[in-house]
MARKE-557097 format. One record per residue (C-alpha): y, x, z; residue number from 1; residue in three letters. Coordinates in pm, 1 decimal. Example, Ala and Ser with C-alpha at 12.3 -4.5 7.8 and 13.67 -1.06 7.14 Angstrom:
MARKE-557097
{r {-450.0; 1230.0; 780.0}; 1; ALA}
{r {-106.0; 1367.0; 714.0}; 2; SER}
end
This chain:
MARKE-557097
{r {7926.0; 7843.1; 8460.5}; 1; MET}
{r {8097.0; 8139.6; 8626.5}; 2; MET}
{r {7935.2; 8477.2; 8578.9}; 3; GLN}
{r {7719.3; 8582.5; 8873.5}; 4; GLY}
{r {7668.1; 8229.6; 9004.2}; 5; MET}
{r {7322.1; 8088.1; 9041.8}; 6; THR}
{r {7188.3; 7855.4; 8773.3}; 7; SER}
{r {7139.5; 7494.8; 8880.5}; 8; ARG}
{r {6893.8; 7232.3; 8763.2}; 9; PRO}
{r {7054.0; 6927.6; 8599.3}; 10; PRO}
{r {6993.5; 6712.2; 8908.9}; 11; THR}
{r {7190.7; 6958.2; 9119.7}; 12; ALA}
{r {7491.4; 6968.0; 8889.0}; 13; VAL}
{r {7631.5; 6631.6; 8994.2}; 14; ASP}
{r {7554.6; 6704.5; 9359.7}; 15; HIS}
{r {7757.4; 7025.6; 9380.9}; 16; PHE}
{r {8026.4; 6902.8; 9143.0}; 17; ASP}
{r {8084.2; 6610.6; 9378.7}; 18; ALA}
{r {8068.5; 6827.3; 9692.1}; 19; LEU}
{r {8316.5; 7072.6; 9544.8}; 20; SER}
{r {8550.5; 6796.6; 9430.8}; 21; ALA}
{r {8552.7; 6633.6; 9774.4}; 22; VAL}
{r {8627.0; 6956.6; 9961.8}; 23; VAL}
{r {8890.3; 7078.8; 9716.0}; 24; ARG}
{r {9077.2; 6746.3; 9713.2}; 25; MET}
{r {9099.6; 6739.7; 10091.7}; 26; VAL}
{r {9199.8; 7107.1; 10102.9}; 27; ARG}
{r {9478.7; 7053.8; 9848.6}; 28; SER}
{r {9599.4; 6732.0; 10010.9}; 29; GLY}
{r {9527.7; 6518.6; 9704.6}; 30; ARG}
{r {9312.4; 6289.1; 9919.6}; 31; ALA}
{r {9300.6; 6247.4; 10297.5}; 32; ARG}
{r {9058.7; 5957.1; 10350.9}; 33; THR}
{r {8726.5; 5844.9; 10207.8}; 34; ARG}
{r {8887.8; 5558.2; 10010.8}; 35; PRO}
{r {9144.5; 5802.3; 9866.6}; 36; GLU}
{r {8861.9; 6036.8; 9765.8}; 37; LEU}
{r {8693.8; 5752.3; 9581.8}; 38; GLY}
{r {9011.5; 5659.1; 9396.8}; 39; SER}
{r {9098.4; 6018.2; 9304.1}; 40; ALA}
{r {8748.9; 6129.5; 9200.2}; 41; SER}
{r {8605.0; 5804.0; 9058.6}; 42; LEU}
{r {8289.9; 5876.9; 9257.9}; 43; LEU}
{r {8098.9; 5591.2; 9419.2}; 44; GLY}
{r {8133.4; 5505.5; 9787.3}; 45; ARG}
{r {7779.7; 5620.4; 9868.9}; 46; THR}
{r {7826.0; 5955.9; 9694.7}; 47; VAL}
{r {8158.7; 6010.5; 9872.0}; 48; ILE}
{r {8002.3; 5930.0; 10208.2}; 49; SER}
{r {7707.9; 6165.4; 10150.1}; 50; GLN}
{r {7920.0; 6455.8; 10029.0}; 51; ARG}
{r {8172.8; 6415.1; 10309.8}; 52; VAL}
{r {7894.2; 6425.3; 10567.1}; 53; GLU}
{r {7747.8; 6733.1; 10401.5}; 54; GLN}
{r {8088.8; 6903.2; 10404.5}; 55; ALA}
{r {8126.8; 6817.8; 10773.6}; 56; ILE}
{r {7781.3; 6962.4; 10845.3}; 57; ASP}
{r {7887.4; 7283.4; 10665.2}; 58; LEU}
{r {8196.7; 7301.1; 10882.1}; 59; GLY}
{r {8432.6; 7266.3; 10584.7}; 60; LEU}
{r {8571.4; 6922.7; 10670.4}; 61; LEU}
{r {8633.6; 6745.5; 10998.0}; 62; GLU}
{r {8748.6; 6402.3; 11101.3}; 63; ASP}
{r {9112.3; 6386.7; 11205.0}; 64; ALA}
{r {9347.2; 6115.1; 11323.8}; 65; GLU}
{r {9336.9; 5757.7; 11198.2}; 66; THR}
{r {9534.7; 5694.6; 10881.9}; 67; GLY}
{r {9765.6; 5399.4; 10804.0}; 68; PRO}
{r {9599.1; 5065.5; 10743.5}; 69; SER}
{r {9631.4; 4889.5; 10408.3}; 70; THR}
{r {9521.5; 4556.2; 10545.3}; 71; GLY}
{r {9176.3; 4618.6; 10690.5}; 72; GLY}
{r {9047.6; 4867.4; 10944.8}; 73; ARG}
{r {9253.2; 5185.2; 10945.6}; 74; ALA}
{r {9058.9; 5467.0; 10772.8}; 75; PRO}
{r {8975.7; 5792.8; 10946.2}; 76; ARG}
{r {9157.9; 6085.2; 10786.6}; 77; GLN}
{r {8981.7; 6405.3; 10689.2}; 78; LEU}
{r {9101.6; 6760.2; 10741.6}; 79; ARG}
{r {8995.1; 7084.7; 10577.5}; 80; PHE}
{r {8870.3; 7327.5; 10841.2}; 81; ASN}
{r {9064.6; 7636.8; 10739.0}; 82; ALA}
{r {8939.9; 7821.8; 11049.8}; 83; GLN}
{r {8582.4; 7818.2; 10920.0}; 84; ARG}
{r {8620.2; 8169.9; 10778.1}; 85; GLY}
{r {8855.0; 8462.9; 10716.6}; 86; LEU}
{r {8973.1; 8646.9; 10407.6}; 87; VAL}
{r {9095.5; 9005.9; 10404.6}; 88; LEU}
{r {9355.4; 9040.9; 10132.2}; 89; SER}
{r {9548.5; 9348.7; 10023.9}; 90; THR}
{r {9794.1; 9435.2; 9748.2}; 91; VAL}
{r {9865.6; 9795.7; 9655.3}; 92; LEU}
{r {10196.1; 9897.9; 9505.7}; 93; GLY}
{r {10305.8; 10234.0; 9374.4}; 94; ALA}
{r {10435.4; 10346.3; 9714.2}; 95; ALA}
{r {10322.5; 10087.6; 9969.6}; 96; ALA}
{r {10047.0; 9844.5; 10050.1}; 97; LEU}
{r {10034.1; 9506.6; 10219.3}; 98; ASP}
{r {9725.1; 9398.6; 10409.5}; 99; VAL}
{r {9661.6; 9063.5; 10571.3}; 100; ALA}
{r {9390.6; 8855.3; 10727.8}; 101; VAL}
{r {9422.7; 8487.7; 10639.8}; 102; THR}
{r {9244.1; 8163.8; 10705.6}; 103; ASP}
{r {9087.3; 7963.2; 10423.4}; 104; LEU}
{r {9416.2; 7783.0; 10356.9}; 105; ASP}
{r {9586.2; 8118.1; 10285.1}; 106; ALA}
{r {9786.8; 8108.4; 10606.1}; 107; ARG}
{r {9861.8; 8466.0; 10705.8}; 108; VAL}
{r {9728.3; 8530.0; 11056.9}; 109; LEU}
{r {9811.5; 8900.9; 11078.8}; 110; GLU}
{r {9998.5; 9123.4; 10833.0}; 111; HIS}
{r {10055.6; 9496.6; 10799.0}; 112; ARG}
{r {10294.4; 9675.0; 10562.3}; 113; HIS}
{r {10230.9; 10047.5; 10516.6}; 114; LEU}
{r {10407.0; 10315.6; 10317.2}; 115; GLU}
{r {10127.7; 10456.6; 10101.9}; 116; TRP}
{r {10120.8; 10618.1; 9758.8}; 117; SER}
{r {9857.0; 10479.4; 9526.0}; 118; VAL}
{r {9850.3; 10827.8; 9370.5}; 119; ALA}
{r {9658.9; 10944.4; 9681.3}; 120; ASN}
{r {9352.5; 10815.5; 9500.5}; 121; GLY}
{r {9080.3; 10559.0; 9570.1}; 122; PRO}
{r {8880.3; 10743.0; 9837.2}; 123; LEU}
{r {9174.6; 10811.4; 10067.0}; 124; GLU}
{r {9303.1; 10461.3; 10004.4}; 125; THR}
{r {8965.0; 10314.3; 10100.4}; 126; LEU}
{r {8974.6; 10508.2; 10426.7}; 127; ASP}
{r {9317.6; 10366.9; 10509.8}; 128; VAL}
{r {9214.2; 10013.6; 10413.1}; 129; LEU}
{r {8897.6; 10043.1; 10618.4}; 130; GLY}
{r {9096.3; 10126.6; 10930.6}; 131; ALA}
{r {9347.8; 9845.5; 10876.5}; 132; VAL}
{r {9075.3; 9593.9; 10790.2}; 133; PHE}
{r {8890.0; 9678.9; 11111.3}; 134; ALA}
{r {9208.7; 9638.2; 11313.0}; 135; GLU}
{r {9281.1; 9297.4; 11161.3}; 136; LEU}
{r {8926.7; 9168.7; 11201.1}; 137; LEU}
{r {8933.5; 9271.4; 11566.3}; 138; ALA}
{r {9203.9; 9009.6; 11622.1}; 139; THR}
{r {8959.6; 8732.0; 11519.3}; 140; ARG}
{r {8617.9; 8854.7; 11640.3}; 141; PRO}
{r {8454.5; 8511.0; 11653.0}; 142; ASP}
{r {8533.6; 8400.5; 11297.2}; 143; THR}
{r {8315.8; 8521.8; 11008.1}; 144; PRO}
{r {8461.2; 8712.7; 10715.4}; 145; LEU}
{r {8414.2; 8523.8; 10388.7}; 146; TRP}
{r {8575.4; 8744.2; 10124.8}; 147; ALA}
{r {8792.6; 9044.5; 10043.1}; 148; VAL}
{r {9055.4; 9055.2; 9768.2}; 149; THR}
{r {9250.6; 9348.4; 9625.3}; 150; VAL}
{r {9553.1; 9353.4; 9395.0}; 151; GLY}
{r {9619.6; 9674.0; 9200.6}; 152; LEU}
{r {9938.5; 9787.3; 9018.7}; 153; PRO}
{r {9766.8; 9844.4; 8685.8}; 154; GLY}
{r {9523.7; 9696.1; 8433.5}; 155; PRO}
{r {9198.7; 9565.0; 8582.7}; 156; VAL}
{r {8890.3; 9459.6; 8388.8}; 157; GLU}
{r {8842.3; 9141.5; 8586.4}; 158; PHE}
{r {8474.4; 9091.7; 8509.1}; 159; ALA}
{r {8384.2; 9425.0; 8671.8}; 160; THR}
{r {8675.2; 9467.5; 8913.0}; 161; GLY}
{r {8737.2; 9820.1; 8782.6}; 162; ARG}
{r {9082.1; 9964.9; 8704.2}; 163; PRO}
{r {9121.3; 10050.5; 8336.8}; 164; SER}
{r {9331.1; 10359.6; 8256.8}; 165; GLN}
{r {9612.3; 10263.4; 8498.6}; 166; PRO}
{r {9920.1; 10475.0; 8414.4}; 167; PRO}
{r {10039.0; 10528.2; 8773.3}; 168; ILE}
{r {9698.6; 10550.3; 8944.5}; 169; MET}
{r {9546.7; 10895.9; 8888.9}; 170; PRO}
{r {9178.4; 10909.3; 8979.5}; 171; GLY}
{r {9132.8; 10531.2; 8975.2}; 172; TRP}
{r {9014.2; 10477.8; 8617.6}; 173; ASP}
{r {8677.7; 10301.2; 8624.9}; 174; GLY}
{r {8643.1; 10336.1; 9001.9}; 175; PHE}
{r {8400.0; 10078.4; 9143.8}; 176; ASP}
{r {8630.4; 9946.5; 9413.2}; 177; LEU}
{r {8453.3; 9612.6; 9426.1}; 178; ARG}
{r {8113.1; 9774.8; 9477.5}; 179; GLY}
{r {8238.7; 10004.3; 9753.5}; 180; ARG}
{r {8401.5; 9718.5; 9945.3}; 181; LEU}
{r {8106.9; 9482.6; 9900.1}; 182; GLN}
{r {7871.8; 9749.2; 10031.1}; 183; GLU}
{r {8095.4; 9801.0; 10334.5}; 184; ARG}
{r {8171.7; 9439.6; 10423.2}; 185; HIS}
{r {7873.5; 9248.4; 10276.1}; 186; ARG}
{r {8095.4; 8971.1; 10138.6}; 187; VAL}
{r {8215.4; 8898.5; 9784.1}; 188; PRO}
{r {8514.0; 9103.2; 9666.1}; 189; VAL}
{r {8765.2; 9013.5; 9396.8}; 190; TRP}
{r {8984.8; 9281.5; 9237.7}; 191; VAL}
{r {9273.5; 9178.1; 9012.1}; 192; ASP}
{r {9608.2; 9294.3; 8881.9}; 193; ASN}
{r {9877.2; 9250.6; 9148.1}; 194; ASP}
{r {10102.0; 9037.9; 8926.2}; 195; ALA}
{r {9819.8; 8785.9; 8877.5}; 196; ASN}
{r {9781.6; 8745.2; 9253.0}; 197; LEU}
{r {10158.3; 8714.5; 9297.3}; 198; LEU}
{r {10166.3; 8446.8; 9029.3}; 199; ALA}
{r {9879.8; 8253.0; 9186.1}; 200; LEU}
{r {10033.8; 8269.2; 9531.8}; 201; GLY}
{r {10367.7; 8145.5; 9401.0}; 202; GLU}
{r {10206.7; 7866.7; 9197.1}; 203; ALA}
{r {10004.0; 7735.7; 9489.5}; 204; ARG}
{r {10307.6; 7748.1; 9718.9}; 205; ALA}
{r {10508.7; 7546.6; 9466.4}; 206; ALA}
{r {10228.1; 7296.3; 9405.6}; 207; GLY}
{r {10206.4; 7104.7; 9080.1}; 208; SER}
{r {10561.7; 7197.3; 8977.8}; 209; THR}
{r {10451.7; 7544.0; 8864.4}; 210; ASP}
{r {10134.3; 7476.1; 8669.7}; 211; GLU}
{r {10279.0; 7658.1; 8366.4}; 212; ASP}
{r {10461.3; 7964.2; 8492.4}; 213; MET}
{r {10526.7; 8329.0; 8421.0}; 214; ILE}
{r {10569.6; 8545.5; 8728.8}; 215; PHE}
{r {10749.6; 8872.6; 8653.8}; 216; VAL}
{r {10721.1; 9159.5; 8898.5}; 217; LYS}
{r {11002.5; 9409.3; 8853.6}; 218; VAL}
{r {10962.2; 9698.3; 9094.0}; 219; GLY}
{r {10869.0; 10059.6; 9034.3}; 220; THR}
{r {10687.2; 9921.8; 8730.4}; 221; GLY}
{r {10699.2; 9589.8; 8546.0}; 222; ILE}
{r {10419.5; 9337.9; 8501.5}; 223; GLY}
{r {10365.6; 8965.5; 8463.7}; 224; ALA}
{r {10117.1; 8707.2; 8580.4}; 225; GLY}
{r {10064.9; 8396.2; 8368.9}; 226; ILE}
{r {9970.4; 8056.9; 8509.5}; 227; ILE}
{r {9847.3; 7806.6; 8250.3}; 228; SER}
{r {9753.2; 7454.1; 8355.3}; 229; ALA}
{r {9734.6; 7577.6; 8713.8}; 230; GLY}
{r {9498.6; 7867.8; 8642.3}; 231; ARG}
{r {9557.9; 8239.1; 8597.9}; 232; VAL}
{r {9540.5; 8336.9; 8231.0}; 233; HIS}
{r {9390.3; 8685.8; 8206.3}; 234; ARG}
{r {9282.3; 8699.4; 7844.2}; 235; GLY}
{r {8940.1; 8818.5; 7731.0}; 236; SER}
{r {8936.0; 9137.5; 7938.8}; 237; LYS}
{r {9205.7; 9090.7; 8201.5}; 238; GLY}
{r {9494.6; 9261.9; 8022.2}; 239; ALA}
{r {9715.6; 8956.0; 7970.1}; 240; ALA}
{r {10064.1; 8990.6; 8115.3}; 241; GLY}
{r {10100.1; 9369.8; 8087.5}; 242; ASP}
{r {10454.7; 9338.6; 7955.4}; 243; ILE}
{r {10569.3; 9667.6; 8106.8}; 244; GLY}
{r {10416.5; 9856.1; 7817.0}; 245; HIS}
{r {10550.2; 9636.3; 7540.7}; 246; ALA}
{r {10757.3; 9850.8; 7304.2}; 247; ARG}
{r {11115.8; 9725.9; 7314.9}; 248; VAL}
{r {11306.0; 10025.8; 7177.7}; 249; LEU}
{r {11241.9; 10224.3; 6861.7}; 250; GLU}
{r {11331.2; 10554.8; 7023.8}; 251; ASP}
{r {11069.1; 10825.5; 7059.6}; 252; ASN}
{r {11283.0; 11012.8; 7312.8}; 253; SER}
{r {11218.3; 10754.7; 7587.2}; 254; VAL}
{r {10875.6; 10852.8; 7716.6}; 255; MET}
{r {10680.5; 10616.6; 7941.9}; 256; CYS}
{r {10433.4; 10718.2; 8209.4}; 257; ARG}
{r {10158.5; 10563.0; 7996.5}; 258; CYS}
{r {10219.8; 10835.5; 7735.7}; 259; GLY}
{r {10383.0; 10605.9; 7478.2}; 260; ARG}
{r {10749.5; 10567.2; 7395.4}; 261; THR}
{r {10999.6; 10282.9; 7408.8}; 262; GLY}
{r {10812.8; 10078.5; 7673.0}; 263; CYS}
{r {11004.3; 9817.4; 7872.1}; 264; LEU}
{r {10898.7; 9986.4; 8196.6}; 265; GLU}
{r {11040.1; 10320.3; 8078.9}; 266; ALA}
{r {11377.2; 10152.1; 8021.7}; 267; LEU}
{r {11405.2; 9889.2; 8295.1}; 268; ALA}
{r {11150.2; 9969.5; 8566.1}; 269; GLY}
{r {11250.1; 10102.0; 8904.9}; 270; GLY}
{r {11127.4; 10453.8; 8834.2}; 271; TRP}
{r {11334.5; 10455.7; 8514.5}; 272; ALA}
{r {11646.0; 10350.5; 8706.9}; 273; LEU}
{r {11586.7; 10630.7; 8957.0}; 274; ALA}
{r {11537.5; 10878.5; 8672.2}; 275; ARG}
{r {11861.4; 10774.1; 8504.6}; 276; ASP}
{r {12042.9; 10775.6; 8839.1}; 277; ALA}
{r {11969.0; 11146.0; 8886.5}; 278; VAL}
{r {12117.5; 11211.4; 8542.9}; 279; THR}
{r {12424.4; 11007.6; 8640.3}; 280; ALA}
{r {12468.1; 11223.2; 8953.0}; 281; VAL}
{r {12450.0; 11545.0; 8753.1}; 282; HIS}
{r {12706.4; 11405.4; 8509.3}; 283; GLU}
{r {12939.5; 11297.8; 8791.6}; 284; GLY}
{r {12930.6; 10926.0; 8710.4}; 285; ARG}
{r {12858.2; 10787.2; 9059.1}; 286; SER}
{r {13006.6; 10914.3; 9383.1}; 287; ARG}
{r {12787.5; 10668.8; 9576.7}; 288; TYR}
{r {12464.7; 10811.1; 9431.2}; 289; LEU}
{r {12592.1; 11167.5; 9453.6}; 290; ALA}
{r {12641.2; 11129.7; 9828.8}; 291; ASP}
{r {12289.7; 10989.1; 9867.8}; 292; LEU}
{r {12141.2; 11268.5; 9658.7}; 293; HIS}
{r {12321.1; 11531.1; 9862.2}; 294; ALA}
{r {12200.7; 11377.0; 10187.8}; 295; ALA}
{r {11837.3; 11309.7; 10095.6}; 296; HIS}
{r {11760.6; 11524.7; 9792.4}; 297; GLY}
{r {11635.5; 11227.7; 9589.8}; 298; GLU}
{r {11730.2; 10881.1; 9467.6}; 299; ILE}
{r {11501.8; 10581.3; 9486.7}; 300; THR}
{r {11511.5; 10253.8; 9290.2}; 301; PRO}
{r {11617.7; 10082.7; 9613.7}; 302; ALA}
{r {11918.8; 10314.2; 9627.8}; 303; ASP}
{r {12029.7; 10191.7; 9286.7}; 304; VAL}
{r {11983.9; 9832.5; 9403.0}; 305; GLY}
{r {12190.9; 9890.5; 9713.5}; 306; ARG}
{r {12455.6; 10061.8; 9504.2}; 307; GLY}
{r {12479.5; 9756.0; 9280.6}; 308; ALA}
{r {12502.7; 9527.2; 9584.8}; 309; ALA}
{r {12789.9; 9743.0; 9716.2}; 310; GLN}
{r {12976.7; 9736.0; 9386.4}; 311; GLY}
{r {12913.4; 10086.6; 9250.9}; 312; ASP}
{r {13010.0; 10068.6; 8883.6}; 313; ALA}
{r {12727.9; 10284.5; 8748.0}; 314; TRP}
{r {12463.8; 10099.9; 8950.9}; 315; CYS}
{r {12597.7; 9760.5; 8843.8}; 316; LEU}
{r {12588.6; 9864.2; 8478.4}; 317; THR}
{r {12238.3; 10010.4; 8508.8}; 318; ALA}
{r {12100.8; 9696.7; 8677.5}; 319; VAL}
{r {12268.5; 9470.1; 8419.9}; 320; ALA}
{r {12129.0; 9676.2; 8131.6}; 321; ARG}
{r {11778.7; 9660.5; 8279.6}; 322; ALA}
{r {11811.5; 9286.2; 8336.3}; 323; ALA}
{r {11921.1; 9229.4; 7977.2}; 324; GLU}
{r {11621.2; 9421.3; 7845.3}; 325; ARG}
{r {11382.8; 9225.5; 8067.0}; 326; VAL}
{r {11553.8; 8898.8; 7974.4}; 327; GLY}
{r {11533.5; 8972.4; 7604.1}; 328; SER}
{r {11156.3; 9015.4; 7618.4}; 329; LEU}
{r {11119.7; 8710.7; 7841.3}; 330; MET}
{r {11313.4; 8500.5; 7590.2}; 331; ALA}
{r {11047.8; 8587.7; 7333.1}; 332; THR}
{r {10773.5; 8487.1; 7576.5}; 333; LEU}
{r {10953.8; 8164.3; 7665.7}; 334; VAL}
{r {10957.8; 8072.2; 7297.2}; 335; ASN}
{r {10591.5; 8167.1; 7261.8}; 336; PHE}
{r {10446.9; 8016.4; 7580.1}; 337; TYR}
{r {10704.6; 7752.9; 7684.5}; 338; ASN}
{r {10653.5; 7778.9; 8061.3}; 339; PRO}
{r {10808.6; 7539.2; 8310.6}; 340; ALA}
{r {10937.7; 7828.9; 8519.9}; 341; SER}
{r {11005.8; 8200.8; 8524.7}; 342; LEU}
{r {10972.6; 8347.5; 8872.9}; 343; VAL}
{r {11084.0; 8700.5; 8955.0}; 344; PHE}
{r {10962.6; 8916.9; 9240.7}; 345; GLY}
{r {10934.3; 9279.9; 9344.3}; 346; GLY}
{r {11205.1; 9524.6; 9440.5}; 347; GLY}
{r {11448.4; 9367.3; 9195.1}; 348; VAL}
{r {11524.2; 9097.7; 9452.3}; 349; LEU}
{r {11692.5; 9356.4; 9674.1}; 350; THR}
{r {11990.2; 9375.0; 9435.4}; 351; VAL}
{r {12096.4; 9020.0; 9520.2}; 352; GLY}
{r {12150.6; 8766.8; 9244.1}; 353; ASP}
{r {12310.7; 9006.2; 8991.8}; 354; ALA}
{r {11980.4; 9078.8; 8814.4}; 355; PHE}
{r {11875.4; 8713.5; 8793.7}; 356; LEU}
{r {12217.0; 8605.8; 8662.0}; 357; ARG}
{r {12192.7; 8846.6; 8368.7}; 358; VAL}
{r {11827.8; 8757.4; 8304.3}; 359; VAL}
{r {11903.5; 8386.0; 8302.2}; 360; GLU}
{r {12199.8; 8424.2; 8067.6}; 361; HIS}
{r {11992.9; 8639.7; 7829.4}; 362; THR}
{r {11690.5; 8408.4; 7830.8}; 363; VAL}
{r {11889.5; 8091.8; 7776.0}; 364; ARG}
{r {12105.3; 8242.3; 7503.6}; 365; SER}
{r {11807.6; 8379.4; 7309.5}; 366; ARG}
{r {11543.3; 8108.6; 7359.5}; 367; SER}
{r {11492.4; 7800.8; 7147.4}; 368; LEU}
{r {11680.0; 7503.8; 7298.8}; 369; PRO}
{r {11361.9; 7299.5; 7342.5}; 370; LEU}
{r {11181.4; 7583.5; 7521.2}; 371; ALA}
{r {11478.8; 7647.8; 7751.8}; 372; ALA}
{r {11536.7; 7281.0; 7836.0}; 373; THR}
{r {11447.0; 7221.5; 8202.3}; 374; ASP}
{r {11325.4; 7582.4; 8232.8}; 375; LEU}
{r {11357.9; 7698.1; 8595.5}; 376; VAL}
{r {11447.7; 8064.6; 8650.9}; 377; ILE}
{r {11432.6; 8173.4; 9012.9}; 378; ARG}
{r {11334.2; 8441.2; 9259.2}; 379; GLY}
{r {11008.8; 8435.6; 9452.4}; 380; SER}
{r {11008.3; 8259.7; 9785.3}; 381; GLY}
{r {10706.9; 8446.4; 9925.9}; 382; LEU}
{r {10827.0; 8807.7; 9919.9}; 383; GLY}
{r {10575.9; 9073.6; 10024.6}; 384; ASP}
{r {10322.0; 8807.6; 10124.0}; 385; LEU}
{r {10289.8; 8645.8; 9780.9}; 386; GLY}
{r {10012.2; 8873.4; 9659.2}; 387; GLY}
{r {9792.9; 8850.0; 9969.8}; 388; VAL}
{r {9835.9; 8471.9; 9971.1}; 389; ILE}
{r {9740.3; 8456.9; 9604.6}; 390; GLY}
{r {9437.4; 8675.5; 9673.3}; 391; GLY}
{r {9306.9; 8431.1; 9932.2}; 392; THR}
{r {9351.7; 8138.0; 9695.0}; 393; HIS}
{r {9161.3; 8327.8; 9425.5}; 394; LEU}
{r {8863.6; 8389.4; 9655.9}; 395; ALA}
{r {8853.3; 8051.2; 9828.0}; 396; VAL}
{r {8885.9; 7854.0; 9505.6}; 397; GLU}
{r {8590.9; 8047.0; 9361.2}; 398; ALA}
{r {8382.5; 7994.0; 9674.2}; 399; LEU}
{r {8461.8; 7621.3; 9677.7}; 400; LEU}
{r {8384.8; 7574.6; 9307.9}; 401; SER}
{r {8067.0; 7384.8; 9218.7}; 402; ALA}
{r {7888.3; 7705.5; 9117.1}; 403; ASP}
{r {8009.6; 7889.1; 9424.7}; 404; GLY}
{r {7893.4; 7617.7; 9661.8}; 405; MET}
{r {7558.4; 7592.0; 9486.1}; 406; ALA}
{r {7511.4; 7962.9; 9553.2}; 407; THR}
{r {7606.3; 7992.3; 9920.1}; 408; TRP}
{r {7580.5; 7650.6; 10087.3}; 409; THR}
{r {7197.6; 7651.8; 10105.9}; 410; PRO}
{r {7232.0; 7956.1; 10336.5}; 411; LEU}
{r {7529.2; 7822.6; 10531.3}; 412; GLY}
{r {7790.5; 8095.9; 10471.6}; 413; THR}
{r {7902.6; 8324.7; 10186.2}; 414; PRO}
{r {7816.2; 8626.1; 10401.9}; 415; GLY}
{r {7446.2; 8534.8; 10386.6}; 416; ALA}
{r {7432.8; 8571.8; 10007.4}; 417; VAL}
{r {7417.5; 8884.1; 9790.8}; 418; ASP}
{r {7791.0; 8933.0; 9726.6}; 419; PRO}
{r {7738.0; 9011.0; 9359.1}; 420; GLY}
{r {7610.7; 8658.6; 9300.2}; 421; ARG}
{r {7934.5; 8502.9; 9420.4}; 422; LEU}
{r {8197.5; 8698.3; 9229.8}; 423; VAL}
{r {8323.6; 8499.7; 8931.6}; 424; ALA}
{r {8362.2; 8679.0; 8603.3}; 425; GLY}
{r {8620.7; 8441.5; 8460.3}; 426; ALA}
end
């Protein structure tokens, strides 16, 4: 049973298991009619009928058009009522944040992208989020809010929703972001690492083809989200996938922002590329970057990416070197985990396909043949929206679980329940 959920007597277990199964199968498209639900769930006709009617009474399912006939009377199709509630979902990066309001099917209804430094701290960030959340909710005043989700660019202890010594987030360590947001909005709040939400969004968009996947975010920093058998793998505390601080070079002169040396992020992350680009300008190795530095007084990771796309020799070499280092570590993880796909997202996609070409060559040349056979290596198809989409799936799947439904359905809506009882700890 998920942490925080209400305990259920044995007689209620089958009831809510069946209710959850019926709603989730219709939501995912695995079953569209009552006969299909019976075949897919192995539940009896009476149980299916009772749980469908209950789900309709709760506003979660509704009758739709008539389906195709298989010989008898054509069955009535069922549809998940994604407009039953709203989810506010946000993902913070090092220098920007994305905020969206979605329906319960993770369709983005309104989206805002803001330039914002996470180093401004949690209190100022909460003020900004509060204003944007209010603006987005005002666009759907008649639909109740069901949940809030937040993705952070650093380690998160998932059970508590608190950041844990995040290297690029001064002032955030141990901050009770979940508690503050639950107090403000009176709905359950999930806080997770941003790469986990990106991975979940990508996996759900791809369907069953990405049930074993590693999503690698290469932006200002580097992180990974792991999908195993369709579920996010976080490890015992939530630290799984923090590949940016894996030591990949035995060189104490390369200092990472986490305070250690030789980390992948310190060699191949966006901030490392920008750091090395300034050195290249001072050494006269890139006219393209020198002109940018003279005009703006700084160089960003995106500048290096654009330089590579325009054929600047130093930028191309720097991007290829970073890609080889990322690919080398990913080859080790491919051998260890044997995923069906590696998906890359973040600012790295702005450099075109040069980064992915080097990564793919490195992974395939250094992985075991069996692990690399049929391995798909590709860029994300969701872009900036992947994390907010993944956040909605995280919340809705928890609320539609058997334990979640046992907690809130007696009161009709998640907003009527103490939010702390609904937040899953695993």
